[in-house]
SEVEX-198574 format. One record per residue: x negated, y negated, z of N, C-alpha, C, O, CB in turn. Coordinates in nm, 3 decimals. Glycine has a CB too. Layout:
% residues N
nu = X&nv = Y&nw = Z&cau = X&cav = Y&caw = Z&cu = X&cv = Y&cw = Z&ou = X&ov = Y&ow = Z&cbu = X&cbv = Y&cbw = Z
...
% end
This chain:
% residues 111
nu = -0.086&nv = 0.106&nw = 0.001&cau = -0.013&cav = 0.009&caw = 0.007&cu = -0.099&cv = -0.121&cw = -0.005&ou = -0.069&ov = -0.211&ow = -0.084&cbu = 0.064&cbv = 0.022&cbw = 0.120
nu = -0.211&nv = -0.126&nw = 0.081&cau = -0.280&cav = -0.234&caw = 0.057&cu = -0.344&cv = -0.288&cw = -0.084&ou = -0.369&ov = -0.405&ow = -0.112&cbu = -0.366&cbv = -0.219&cbw = 0.138
nu = -0.363&nv = -0.176&nw = -0.161&cau = -0.388&cav = -0.228&caw = -0.282&cu = -0.316&cv = -0.279&cw = -0.367&ou = -0.362&ov = -0.367&ow = -0.441&cbu = -0.430&cbv = -0.167&cbw = -0.334
nu = -0.192&nv = -0.238&nw = -0.375&cau = -0.075&cav = -0.315&caw = -0.437&cu = -0.040&cv = -0.462&cw = -0.356&ou = -0.003&ov = -0.563&ow = -0.416&cbu = 0.061&cbv = -0.211&cbw = -0.430
nu = -0.054&nv = -0.456&nw = -0.246&cau = -0.033&cav = -0.612&caw = -0.211&cu = -0.132&cv = -0.706&cw = -0.241&ou = -0.106&ov = -0.826&ow = -0.251&cbu = -0.014&cbv = -0.632&cbw = -0.075
nu = -0.269&nv = -0.647&nw = -0.258&cau = -0.356&cav = -0.734&caw = -0.302&cu = -0.345&cv = -0.768&cw = -0.449&ou = -0.385&ov = -0.873&ow = -0.499&cbu = -0.477&cbv = -0.687&cbw = -0.269
nu = -0.292&nv = -0.676&nw = -0.510&cau = -0.274&cav = -0.716&caw = -0.652&cu = -0.172&cv = -0.815&cw = -0.674&ou = -0.182&ov = -0.910&ow = -0.751&cbu = -0.243&cbv = -0.603&cbw = -0.734
nu = -0.058&nv = -0.782&nw = -0.589&cau = 0.027&cav = -0.888&caw = -0.581&cu = -0.011&cv = -1.038&cw = -0.548&ou = 0.023&ov = -1.134&ow = -0.617&cbu = 0.110&cbv = -0.850&cbw = -0.498
nu = -0.077&nv = -1.043&nw = -0.447&cau = -0.112&cav = -1.166&caw = -0.390&cu = -0.231&cv = -1.244&cw = -0.480&ou = -0.253&ov = -1.366&ow = -0.476&cbu = -0.159&cbv = -1.135&cbw = -0.239
nu = -0.299&nv = -1.151&nw = -0.556&cau = -0.391&cav = -1.231&caw = -0.654&cu = -0.362&cv = -1.317&cw = -0.763&ou = -0.427&ov = -1.407&ow = -0.815&cbu = -0.460&cbv = -1.156&cbw = -0.710
nu = -0.180&nv = -1.238&nw = -0.799&cau = -0.170&cav = -1.301&caw = -0.927&cu = -0.013&cv = -1.359&cw = -0.904&ou = 0.071&ov = -1.363&ow = -0.994&cbu = -0.198&cbv = -1.187&cbw = -1.068
nu = 0.007&nv = -1.398&nw = -0.778&cau = 0.130&cav = -1.479&caw = -0.746&cu = 0.101&cv = -1.634&cw = -0.809&ou = -0.008&ov = -1.673&ow = -0.853&cbu = 0.156&cbv = -1.480&cbw = -0.568
nu = 0.196&nv = -1.693&nw = -0.804&cau = 0.171&cav = -1.860&caw = -0.849&cu = 0.083&cv = -1.935&cw = -0.759&ou = 0.097&ov = -1.933&ow = -0.637&cbu = 0.312&cbv = -1.951&cbw = -0.849
nu = -0.020&nv = -2.010&nw = -0.829&cau = -0.068&cav = -2.056&caw = -0.719&cu = -0.022&cv = -2.229&cw = -0.710&ou = -0.005&ov = -2.307&ow = -0.803&cbu = -0.229&cbv = -2.020&cbw = -0.723
nu = -0.013&nv = -2.249&nw = -0.594&cau = 0.023&cav = -2.370&caw = -0.580&cu = -0.022&cv = -2.519&cw = -0.593&ou = 0.033&ov = -2.627&ow = -0.572&cbu = 0.046&cbv = -2.356&cbw = -0.502
nu = -0.125&nv = -2.486&nw = -0.630&cau = -0.201&cav = -2.617&caw = -0.679&cu = -0.190&cv = -2.634&cw = -0.805&ou = -0.229&ov = -2.743&ow = -0.848&cbu = -0.340&cbv = -2.624&cbw = -0.655
nu = -0.140&nv = -2.545&nw = -0.891&cau = -0.113&cav = -2.609&caw = -1.033&cu = 0.009&cv = -2.645&cw = -1.034&ou = 0.059&ov = -2.671&ow = -1.143&cbu = -0.134&cbv = -2.525&cbw = -1.152
nu = 0.085&nv = -2.655&nw = -0.916&cau = 0.201&cav = -2.769&caw = -0.912&cu = 0.217&cv = -2.877&cw = -0.856&ou = 0.165&ov = -2.886&ow = -0.745&cbu = 0.293&cbv = -2.739&cbw = -0.878
nu = 0.284&nv = -2.983&nw = -0.903&cau = 0.273&cav = -3.117&caw = -0.833&cu = 0.415&cv = -3.140&cw = -0.765&ou = 0.517&ov = -3.155&ow = -0.833&cbu = 0.233&cbv = -3.243&cbw = -0.942
nu = 0.415&nv = -3.142&nw = -0.641&cau = 0.544&cav = -3.191&caw = -0.561&cu = 0.593&cv = -3.324&cw = -0.583&ou = 0.513&ov = -3.412&ow = -0.552&cbu = 0.523&cbv = -3.187&cbw = -0.418
nu = 0.693&nv = -3.359&nw = -0.624&cau = 0.734&cav = -3.489&caw = -0.630&cu = 0.875&cv = -3.497&cw = -0.562&ou = 0.966&ov = -3.416&ow = -0.582&cbu = 0.732&cbv = -3.538&cbw = -0.775
nu = 0.880&nv = -3.603&nw = -0.481&cau = 1.002&cav = -3.621&caw = -0.405&cu = 1.108&cv = -3.744&cw = -0.509&ou = 1.072&ov = -3.860&ow = -0.531&cbu = 0.948&cbv = -3.686&cbw = -0.228
nu = 1.201&nv = -3.700&nw = -0.546&cau = 1.268&cav = -3.753&caw = -0.625&cu = 1.409&cv = -3.833&cw = -0.549&ou = 1.487&ov = -3.768&ow = -0.478&cbu = 1.290&cbv = -3.644&cbw = -0.724
nu = 1.421&nv = -3.938&nw = -0.567&cau = 1.533&cav = -4.006&caw = -0.512&cu = 1.648&cv = -3.968&cw = -0.568&ou = 1.673&ov = -3.954&ow = -0.688&cbu = 1.523&cbv = -4.139&cbw = -0.522
nu = 1.730&nv = -3.948&nw = -0.458&cau = 1.888&cav = -3.889&caw = -0.487&cu = 1.975&cv = -4.007&cw = -0.485&ou = 1.963&ov = -4.085&ow = -0.392&cbu = 1.950&cbv = -3.774&cbw = -0.366
nu = 2.051&nv = -4.026&nw = -0.565&cau = 2.188&cav = -4.129&caw = -0.569&cu = 2.334&cv = -4.066&cw = -0.603&ou = 2.366&ov = -4.026&ow = -0.715&cbu = 2.166&cbv = -4.246&cbw = -0.691
nu = 2.395&nv = -4.065&nw = -0.517&cau = 2.537&cav = -4.005&caw = -0.508&cu = 2.643&cv = -4.095&cw = -0.537&ou = 2.669&ov = -4.162&ow = -0.437&cbu = 2.566&cbv = -3.952&cbw = -0.377
nu = 2.708&nv = -4.120&nw = -0.626&cau = 2.834&cav = -4.228&caw = -0.633&cu = 2.939&cv = -4.127&cw = -0.708&ou = 2.904&ov = -4.016&ow = -0.748&cbu = 2.798&cbv = -4.394&cbw = -0.738
nu = 3.076&nv = -4.180&nw = -0.722&cau = 3.160&cav = -4.182&caw = -0.814&cu = 3.178&cv = -4.263&cw = -0.909&ou = 3.230&ov = -4.370&ow = -0.878&cbu = 3.241&cbv = -4.177&cbw = -0.776
nu = 3.148&nv = -4.246&nw = -1.025&cau = 3.123&cav = -4.329&caw = -1.123&cu = 3.250&cv = -4.352&cw = -1.205&ou = 3.254&ov = -4.311&ow = -1.321&cbu = 3.014&cbv = -4.280&cbw = -1.200
nu = 3.347&nv = -4.413&nw = -1.152&cau = 3.493&cav = -4.408&caw = -1.228&cu = 3.500&cv = -4.568&cw = -1.269&ou = 3.588&ov = -4.611&ow = -1.344&cbu = 3.643&cbv = -4.351&cbw = -1.113
nu = 3.407&nv = -4.645&nw = -1.216&cau = 3.393&cav = -4.779&caw = -1.278&cu = 3.234&cv = -4.767&cw = -1.372&ou = 3.132&ov = -4.709&ow = -1.335&cbu = 3.393&cbv = -4.910&cbw = -1.138
nu = 3.249&nv = -4.818&nw = -1.460&cau = 3.140&cav = -4.827&caw = -1.544&cu = 3.026&cv = -4.903&cw = -1.520&ou = 3.046&ov = -5.024&ow = -1.523&cbu = 3.179&cbv = -4.864&cbw = -1.647
nu = 2.910&nv = -4.867&nw = -1.496&cau = 2.783&cav = -4.918&caw = -1.470&cu = 2.653&cv = -4.906&cw = -1.558&ou = 2.578&ov = -4.809&ow = -1.550&cbu = 2.756&cbv = -4.869&cbw = -1.360
nu = 2.631&nv = -5.020&nw = -1.647&cau = 2.549&cav = -4.971&caw = -1.743&cu = 2.407&cv = -4.947&cw = -1.712&ou = 2.331&ov = -4.879&ow = -1.781&cbu = 2.557&cbv = -5.049&cbw = -1.843
nu = 2.376&nv = -5.012&nw = -1.600&cau = 2.235&cav = -5.006&caw = -1.526&cu = 2.201&cv = -4.884&cw = -1.508&ou = 2.081&ov = -4.857&ow = -1.516&cbu = 2.226&cbv = -5.069&cbw = -1.394
nu = 2.292&nv = -4.783&nw = -1.481&cau = 2.254&cav = -4.648&caw = -1.449&cu = 2.142&cv = -4.590&cw = -1.580&ou = 2.057&ov = -4.507&ow = -1.546&cbu = 2.406&cbv = -4.553&cbw = -1.436
nu = 2.144&nv = -4.623&nw = -1.684&cau = 2.048&cav = -4.599&caw = -1.799&cu = 1.940&cv = -4.672&cw = -1.818&ou = 1.858&ov = -4.643&ow = -1.905&cbu = 2.105&cbv = -4.608&cbw = -1.910
nu = 1.923&nv = -4.792&nw = -1.726&cau = 1.793&cav = -4.868&caw = -1.713&cu = 1.684&cv = -4.808&cw = -1.620&ou = 1.571&ov = -4.857&ow = -1.628&cbu = 1.825&cbv = -5.007&cbw = -1.662
nu = 1.701&nv = -4.730&nw = -1.552&cau = 1.627&cav = -4.679&caw = -1.434&cu = 1.491&cv = -4.616&cw = -1.496&ou = 1.491&ov = -4.515&ow = -1.567&cbu = 1.721&cbv = -4.564&cbw = -1.345
nu = 1.389&nv = -4.681&nw = -1.465&cau = 1.259&cav = -4.650&caw = -1.503&cu = 1.174&cv = -4.557&cw = -1.432&ou = 1.057&ov = -4.538&ow = -1.464&cbu = 1.197&cbv = -4.755&cbw = -1.508
nu = 1.232&nv = -4.498&nw = -1.333&cau = 1.155&cav = -4.398&caw = -1.211&cu = 1.247&cv = -4.261&cw = -1.243&ou = 1.345&ov = -4.261&ow = -1.318&cbu = 1.178&cbv = -4.467&cbw = -1.011
nu = 1.198&nv = -4.153&nw = -1.174&cau = 1.277&cav = -4.035&caw = -1.184&cu = 1.364&cv = -4.059&cw = -1.092&ou = 1.330&ov = -4.137&ow = -1.003&cbu = 1.213&cbv = -3.906&cbw = -1.168
nu = 1.476&nv = -4.011&nw = -1.090&cau = 1.606&cav = -4.002&caw = -1.037&cu = 1.702&cv = -3.899&cw = -1.039&ou = 1.731&ov = -3.849&ow = -1.148&cbu = 1.660&cbv = -4.085&cbw = -1.080
nu = 1.746&nv = -3.865&nw = -0.951&cau = 1.867&cav = -3.738&caw = -0.960&cu = 1.974&cv = -3.802&cw = -0.909&ou = 1.981&ov = -3.858&ow = -0.799&cbu = 1.843&cbv = -3.589&cbw = -0.867
nu = 2.090&nv = -3.791&nw = -1.025&cau = 2.220&cav = -3.873&caw = -0.988&cu = 2.310&cv = -3.748&cw = -1.000&ou = 2.302&ov = -3.658&ow = -1.084&cbu = 2.265&cbv = -4.015&cbw = -1.098
nu = 2.417&nv = -3.765&nw = -0.877&cau = 2.515&cav = -3.673&caw = -0.863&cu = 2.611&cv = -3.770&cw = -0.841&ou = 2.604&ov = -3.876&ow = -0.779&cbu = 2.498&cbv = -3.563&cbw = -0.760
nu = 2.728&nv = -3.703&nw = -0.918&cau = 2.863&cav = -3.760&caw = -0.896&cu = 2.946&cv = -3.736&cw = -1.016&ou = 2.903&ov = -3.651&ow = -1.093&cbu = 2.858&cbv = -3.910&cbw = -0.863
nu = 3.068&nv = -3.803&nw = -1.050&cau = 3.173&cav = -3.785&caw = -1.124&cu = 3.168&cv = -3.886&cw = -1.218&ou = 3.220&ov = -3.991&ow = -1.179&cbu = 3.289&cbv = -3.780&cbw = -1.054
nu = 3.117&nv = -3.888&nw = -1.338&cau = 3.124&cav = -3.974&caw = -1.424&cu = 3.241&cv = -4.005&cw = -1.519&ou = 3.231&ov = -3.986&ow = -1.640&cbu = 3.031&cbv = -3.952&cbw = -1.479
nu = 3.354&nv = -4.054&nw = -1.457&cau = 3.470&cav = -4.052&caw = -1.530&cu = 3.525&cv = -4.151&cw = -1.595&ou = 3.645&ov = -4.155&ow = -1.624&cbu = 3.549&cbv = -4.018&cbw = -1.468
nu = 3.428&nv = -4.254&nw = -1.628&cau = 3.479&cav = -4.361&caw = -1.706&cu = 3.425&cv = -4.340&cw = -1.845&ou = 3.303&ov = -4.331&ow = -1.860&cbu = 3.442&cbv = -4.500&cbw = -1.648
nu = 3.501&nv = -4.332&nw = -1.938&cau = 3.513&cav = -4.298&caw = -2.095&cu = 3.361&cv = -4.388&cw = -2.153&ou = 3.294&ov = -4.333&ow = -2.241&cbu = 3.696&cbv = -4.373&cbw = -2.177
nu = 3.325&nv = -4.498&nw = -2.107&cau = 3.229&cav = -4.590&caw = -2.153&cu = 3.077&cv = -4.485&cw = -2.151&ou = 2.988&ov = -4.490&ow = -2.236&cbu = 3.229&cbv = -4.740&cbw = -2.040
nu = 3.080&nv = -4.409&nw = -2.050&cau = 2.962&cav = -4.308&caw = -2.039&cu = 2.939&cv = -4.223&cw = -2.167&ou = 2.826&ov = -4.203&ow = -2.213&cbu = 2.987&cbv = -4.207&cbw = -1.919
nu = 3.036&nv = -4.180&nw = -2.211&cau = 3.036&cav = -4.089&caw = -2.314&cu = 3.078&cv = -4.178&cw = -2.456&ou = 3.117&ov = -4.110&ow = -2.550&cbu = 3.140&cbv = -3.964&cbw = -2.274
nu = 3.073&nv = -4.300&nw = -2.470&cau = 3.130&cav = -4.338&caw = -2.596&cu = 3.049&cv = -4.312&cw = -2.738&ou = 3.089&ov = -4.305&ow = -2.854&cbu = 3.156&cbv = -4.481&cbw = -2.582
nu = 2.930&nv = -4.302&nw = -2.684&cau = 2.847&cav = -4.237&caw = -2.822&cu = 2.851&cv = -4.108&cw = -2.901&ou = 2.811&ov = -4.076&ow = -3.013&cbu = 2.724&cbv = -4.228&cbw = -2.794
nu = 2.931&nv = -4.029&nw = -2.773&cau = 2.950&cav = -3.905&caw = -2.835&cu = 3.081&cv = -3.858&cw = -2.822&ou = 3.101&ov = -3.737&ow = -2.811&cbu = 2.863&cbv = -3.810&cbw = -2.788
nu = 3.183&nv = -3.949&nw = -2.820&cau = 3.314&cav = -3.924&caw = -2.785&cu = 3.359&cv = -3.836&cw = -2.914&ou = 3.432&ov = -3.739&ow = -2.892&cbu = 3.400&cbv = -4.065&cbw = -2.754
nu = 3.317&nv = -3.867&nw = -3.063&cau = 3.366&cav = -3.786&caw = -3.188&cu = 3.341&cv = -3.658&cw = -3.155&ou = 3.420&ov = -3.565&ow = -3.175&cbu = 3.297&cbv = -3.818&cbw = -3.326
nu = 3.221&nv = -3.648&nw = -3.098&cau = 3.188&cav = -3.472&caw = -3.098&cu = 3.247&cv = -3.410&cw = -2.979&ou = 3.283&ov = -3.292&ow = -2.979&cbu = 3.016&cbv = -3.429&cbw = -3.091
nu = 3.256&nv = -3.491&nw = -2.875&cau = 3.338&cav = -3.393&caw = -2.792&cu = 3.504&cv = -3.377&cw = -2.820&ou = 3.561&ov = -3.278&ow = -2.773&cbu = 3.318&cbv = -3.438&cbw = -2.643
nu = 3.574&nv = -3.470&nw = -2.893&cau = 3.690&cav = -3.439&caw = -2.969&cu = 3.705&cv = -3.350&cw = -3.041&ou = 3.802&ov = -3.276&ow = -3.024&cbu = 3.722&cbv = -3.511&cbw = -3.029
nu = 3.600&nv = -3.325&nw = -3.162&cau = 3.577&cav = -3.228&caw = -3.213&cu = 3.567&cv = -3.105&cw = -3.182&ou = 3.610&ov = -3.012&ow = -3.250&cbu = 3.515&cbv = -3.247&cbw = -3.247
nu = 3.497&nv = -3.093&nw = -3.053&cau = 3.467&cav = -2.962&caw = -3.004&cu = 3.612&cv = -2.903&cw = -2.939&ou = 3.633&ov = -2.782&ow = -2.927&cbu = 3.339&cbv = -2.974&cbw = -2.889
nu = 3.694&nv = -2.991&nw = -2.906&cau = 3.820&cav = -2.932&caw = -2.860&cu = 3.928&cv = -2.950&cw = -2.940&ou = 4.028&ov = -3.003&ow = -2.892&cbu = 3.856&cbv = -2.976&cbw = -2.740
nu = 3.924&nv = -2.904&nw = -3.090&cau = 4.013&cav = -2.890&caw = -3.166&cu = 4.015&cv = -2.717&cw = -3.188&ou = 3.917&ov = -2.660&ow = -3.236&cbu = 3.988&cbv = -2.985&cbw = -3.287
nu = 4.117&nv = -2.657&nw = -3.154&cau = 4.116&cav = -2.532&caw = -3.149&cu = 4.219&cv = -2.505&cw = -3.243&ou = 4.317&ov = -2.576&ow = -3.264&cbu = 4.129&cbv = -2.479&cbw = -3.021
nu = 4.181&nv = -2.359&nw = -3.317&cau = 4.263&cav = -2.313&caw = -3.410&cu = 4.385&cv = -2.259&cw = -3.367&ou = 4.411&ov = -2.205&ow = -3.260&cbu = 4.203&cbv = -2.230&cbw = -3.480
nu = 4.471&nv = -2.283&nw = -3.485&cau = 4.620&cav = -2.276&caw = -3.459&cu = 4.647&cv = -2.094&cw = -3.410&ou = 4.672&ov = -2.004&ow = -3.490&cbu = 4.715&cbv = -2.332&cbw = -3.628
nu = 4.635&nv = -2.080&nw = -3.281&cau = 4.670&cav = -1.941&caw = -3.265&cu = 4.808&cv = -1.865&cw = -3.299&ou = 4.812&ov = -1.742&ow = -3.290&cbu = 4.651&cbv = -1.923&cbw = -3.141
nu = 4.915&nv = -1.934&nw = -3.337&cau = 5.022&cav = -1.884&caw = -3.387&cu = 5.002&cv = -1.828&cw = -3.545&ou = 5.082&ov = -1.753&ow = -3.602&cbu = 5.124&cbv = -1.992&cbw = -3.370
nu = 4.886&nv = -1.880&nw = -3.601&cau = 4.883&cav = -1.825&caw = -3.744&cu = 4.757&cv = -1.734&cw = -3.744&ou = 4.748&ov = -1.660&ow = -3.842&cbu = 4.874&cbv = -1.948&cbw = -3.863
nu = 4.680&nv = -1.729&nw = -3.669&cau = 4.557&cav = -1.650&caw = -3.665&cu = 4.541&cv = -1.516&cw = -3.579&ou = 4.469&ov = -1.424&ow = -3.618&cbu = 4.461&cbv = -1.738&cbw = -3.620
nu = 4.605&nv = -1.512&nw = -3.475&cau = 4.578&cav = -1.402&caw = -3.379&cu = 4.702&cv = -1.317&cw = -3.357&ou = 4.777&ov = -1.356&ow = -3.267&cbu = 4.527&cbv = -1.458&cbw = -3.243
nu = 4.734&nv = -1.214&nw = -3.420&cau = 4.862&cav = -1.120&caw = -3.372&cu = 4.877&cv = -1.105&cw = -3.213&ou = 4.987&ov = -1.116&ow = -3.157&cbu = 4.844&cbv = -0.960&cbw = -3.433
nu = 4.767&nv = -1.082&nw = -3.150&cau = 4.802&cav = -1.077&caw = -2.981&cu = 4.844&cv = -1.181&cw = -2.938&ou = 4.937&ov = -1.157&ow = -2.862&cbu = 4.696&cbv = -1.052&cbw = -2.886
nu = 4.821&nv = -1.299&nw = -2.948&cau = 4.854&cav = -1.445&caw = -2.932&cu = 5.009&cv = -1.459&cw = -2.959&ou = 5.096&ov = -1.501&ow = -2.882&cbu = 4.764&cbv = -1.540&cbw = -3.038
nu = 5.022&nv = -1.417&nw = -3.079&cau = 5.182&cav = -1.401&caw = -3.109&cu = 5.251&cv = -1.332&cw = -3.030&ou = 5.351&ov = -1.382&ow = -2.980&cbu = 5.217&cbv = -1.343&cbw = -3.228
nu = 5.210&nv = -1.183&nw = -2.996&cau = 5.286&cav = -1.111&caw = -2.920&cu = 5.321&cv = -1.169&cw = -2.766&ou = 5.422&ov = -1.151&ow = -2.699&cbu = 5.221&cbv = -0.986&cbw = -2.920
nu = 5.188&nv = -1.254&nw = -2.732&cau = 5.195&cav = -1.306&caw = -2.572&cu = 5.310&cv = -1.430&cw = -2.602&ou = 5.404&ov = -1.435&ow = -2.523&cbu = 5.012&cbv = -1.378&cbw = -2.496
nu = 5.307&nv = -1.505&nw = -2.687&cau = 5.377&cav = -1.611&caw = -2.688&cu = 5.540&cv = -1.569&cw = -2.694&ou = 5.628&ov = -1.636&ow = -2.640&cbu = 5.325&cbv = -1.695&cbw = -2.803
nu = 5.564&nv = -1.443&nw = -2.770&cau = 5.685&cav = -1.369&caw = -2.754&cu = 5.746&cv = -1.364&cw = -2.606&ou = 5.846&ov = -1.417&ow = -2.557&cbu = 5.657&cbv = -1.231&cbw = -2.803
nu = 5.646&nv = -1.278&nw = -2.551&cau = 5.666&cav = -1.214&caw = -2.395&cu = 5.706&cv = -1.351&cw = -2.322&ou = 5.813&ov = -1.363&ow = -2.261&cbu = 5.504&cbv = -1.131&cbw = -2.315
nu = 5.605&nv = -1.463&nw = -2.335&cau = 5.653&cav = -1.581&caw = -2.260&cu = 5.769&cv = -1.642&cw = -2.296&ou = 5.843&ov = -1.688&ow = -2.210&cbu = 5.567&cbv = -1.675&cbw = -2.260
nu = 5.795&nv = -1.648&nw = -2.419&cau = 5.963&cav = -1.709&caw = -2.458&cu = 6.084&cv = -1.613&cw = -2.423&ou = 6.197&ov = -1.661&ow = -2.434&cbu = 5.985&cbv = -1.734&cbw = -2.637
nu = 6.070&nv = -1.483&nw = -2.380&cau = 6.153&cav = -1.394&caw = -2.357&cu = 6.162&cv = -1.371&cw = -2.208&ou = 6.232&ov = -1.277&ow = -2.170&cbu = 6.121&cbv = -1.285&cbw = -2.430
nu = 6.101&nv = -1.443&nw = -2.123&cau = 6.111&cav = -1.447&caw = -1.974&cu = 6.120&cv = -1.543&cw = -1.934&ou = 6.145&ov = -1.639&ow = -2.007&cbu = 6.028&cbv = -1.404&cbw = -1.906
nu = 6.102&nv = -1.557&nw = -1.778&cau = 6.090&cav = -1.659&caw = -1.702&cu = 5.971&cv = -1.659&cw = -1.662&ou = 5.931&ov = -1.586&ow = -1.572&cbu = 6.171&cbv = -1.668&cbw = -1.610
nu = 5.892&nv = -1.751&nw = -1.732&cau = 5.762&cav = -1.760&caw = -1.716&cu = 5.685&cv = -1.872&cw = -1.638&ou = 5.737&ov = -1.983&ow = -1.653&cbu = 5.724&cbv = -1.758&cbw = -1.830
nu = 5.590&nv = -1.870&nw = -1.569&cau = 5.554&cav = -1.976&caw = -1.488&cu = 5.374&cv = -1.958&cw = -1.528&ou = 5.323&ov = -1.850&ow = -1.561&cbu = 5.614&cbv = -1.954&cbw = -1.305
nu = 5.313&nv = -2.064&nw = -1.517&cau = 5.183&cav = -2.071&caw = -1.527&cu = 5.148&cv = -2.170&cw = -1.419&ou = 5.217&ov = -2.270&ow = -1.398&cbu = 5.139&cbv = -2.105&cbw = -1.664
nu = 5.021&nv = -2.135&nw = -1.339&cau = 4.992&cav = -2.200&caw = -1.233&cu = 4.839&cv = -2.215&cw = -1.225&ou = 4.764&ov = -2.118&ow = -1.214&cbu = 5.052&cbv = -2.137&cbw = -1.122
nu = 4.800&nv = -2.335&nw = -1.230&cau = 4.629&cav = -2.321&caw = -1.215&cu = 4.614&cv = -2.417&cw = -1.112&ou = 4.674&ov = -2.524&ow = -1.095&cbu = 4.522&cbv = -2.363&cbw = -1.359
nu = 4.509&nv = -2.351&nw = -1.035&cau = 4.472&cav = -2.395&caw = -0.896&cu = 4.314&cv = -2.432&cw = -0.912&ou = 4.219&ov = -2.356&ow = -0.929&cbu = 4.503&cbv = -2.269&cbw = -0.775
nu = 4.317&nv = -2.582&nw = -0.901&cau = 4.188&cav = -2.639&caw = -0.900&cu = 4.118&cv = -2.634&cw = -0.770&ou = 4.166&ov = -2.720&ow = -0.696&cbu = 4.196&cbv = -2.773&cbw = -0.943
nu = 4.012&nv = -2.558&nw = -0.705&cau = 3.968&cav = -2.571&caw = -0.570&cu = 3.818&cv = -2.564&cw = -0.559&ou = 3.757&ov = -2.617&ow = -0.466&cbu = 4.030&cbv = -2.467&cbw = -0.485
nu = 3.764&nv = -2.502&nw = -0.648&cau = 3.622&cav = -2.459&caw = -0.634&cu = 3.531&cv = -2.561&cw = -0.641&ou = 3.423&ov = -2.547&ow = -0.584&cbu = 3.585&cbv = -2.367&cbw = -0.729
nu = 3.563&nv = -2.681&nw = -0.715&cau = 3.475&cav = -2.817&caw = -0.734&cu = 3.510&cv = -2.915&cw = -0.597&ou = 3.436&ov = -3.003&ow = -0.553&cbu = 3.525&cbv = -2.908&cbw = -0.898
nu = 3.627&nv = -2.880&nw = -0.551&cau = 3.679&cav = -2.986&caw = -0.437&cu = 3.648&cv = -2.930&cw = -0.303&ou = 3.617&ov = -3.009&ow = -0.215&cbu = 3.845&cbv = -3.016&cbw = -0.443
nu = 3.654&nv = -2.778&nw = -0.273&cau = 3.678&cav = -2.734&caw = -0.146&cu = 3.567&cv = -2.785&cw = -0.053&ou = 3.601&ov = -2.797&ow = 0.065&cbu = 3.690&cbv = -2.585&cbw = -0.145
nu = 3.444&nv = -2.816&nw = -0.083&cau = 3.328&cav = -2.856&caw = 0.008&cu = 3.274&cv = -3.005&cw = 0.001&ou = 3.169&ov = -3.053&ow = 0.042&cbu = 3.211&cbv = -2.765&cbw = -0.026
nu = 3.392&nv = -3.068&nw = -0.070&cau = 3.362&cav = -3.215&caw = -0.045&cu = 3.401&cv = -3.305&cw = 0.052&ou = 3.521&ov = -3.332&ow = 0.058&cbu = 3.393&cbv = -3.273&cbw = -0.134
nu = 3.316&nv = -3.361&nw = 0.136&cau = 3.345&cav = -3.445&caw = 0.246&cu = 3.474&cv = -3.540&cw = 0.222&ou = 3.552&ov = -3.561&ow = 0.316&cbu = 3.219&cbv = -3.529&cbw = 0.274
nu = 3.498&nv = -3.606&nw = 0.071&cau = 3.576&cav = -3.691&caw = 0.058&cu = 3.716&cv = -3.678&cw = 0.030&ou = 3.795&ov = -3.768&ow = 0.002&cbu = 3.530&cbv = -3.749&cbw = -0.011
nu = 3.747&nv = -3.495&nw = 0.047&cau = 3.878&cav = -3.468&caw = 0.018&cu = 3.951&cv = -3.450&cw = 0.155&ou = 3.898&ov = -3.383&ow = 0.244&cbu = 3.889&cbv = -3.346&cbw = -0.075
nu = 4.034&nv = -3.490&nw = 0.165&cau = 4.119&cav = -3.509&caw = 0.302&cu = 4.199&cv = -3.371&cw = 0.311&ou = 4.238&ov = -3.345&ow = 0.425&cbu = 4.235&cbv = -3.653&cbw = 0.298
nu = 4.228&nv = -3.283&nw = 0.217&cau = 4.311&cav = -3.170&caw = 0.230&cu = 4.223&cv = -3.059&cw = 0.275&ou = 4.113&ov = -3.055&ow = 0.219&cbu = 4.384&cbv = -3.137&cbw = 0.100
nu = 4.246&nv = -2.977&nw = 0.357&cau = 4.195&cav = -2.858&caw = 0.397&cu = 4.223&cv = -2.758&cw = 0.333&ou = 4.332&ov = -2.706&ow = 0.355&cbu = 4.219&cbv = -2.832&cbw = 0.504
nu = 4.130&nv = -2.696&nw = 0.230&cau = 4.164&cav = -2.577&caw = 0.146&cu = 4.144&cv = -2.456&cw = 0.250&ou = 4.164&ov = -2.340&ow = 0.214&cbu = 4.063&cbv = -2.564&cbw = 0.004
% end
């Protein structure tokens, strides 16, 4: 076992090859547009919700194009069958969005 351990330790990452950098963190909820966020000259980690469409205005056309889906009624038989099942029954769709909110301190509801 000693030879195997020595083999491993000789080949592991050498920390002298890495530079440890402390990057300042900034967390905000960007519902109001702040154009200065793109002018930062230092390394910075941003965390938050960039909910203003001005942050994405340069790629808006690409995003809209990405969300054009094919017409399921003409292309896929399985979807047609599911559509008929939905039409012929008392159907309910429930979407619970929980994962991205359950650990946030600003959410007042206890999940």
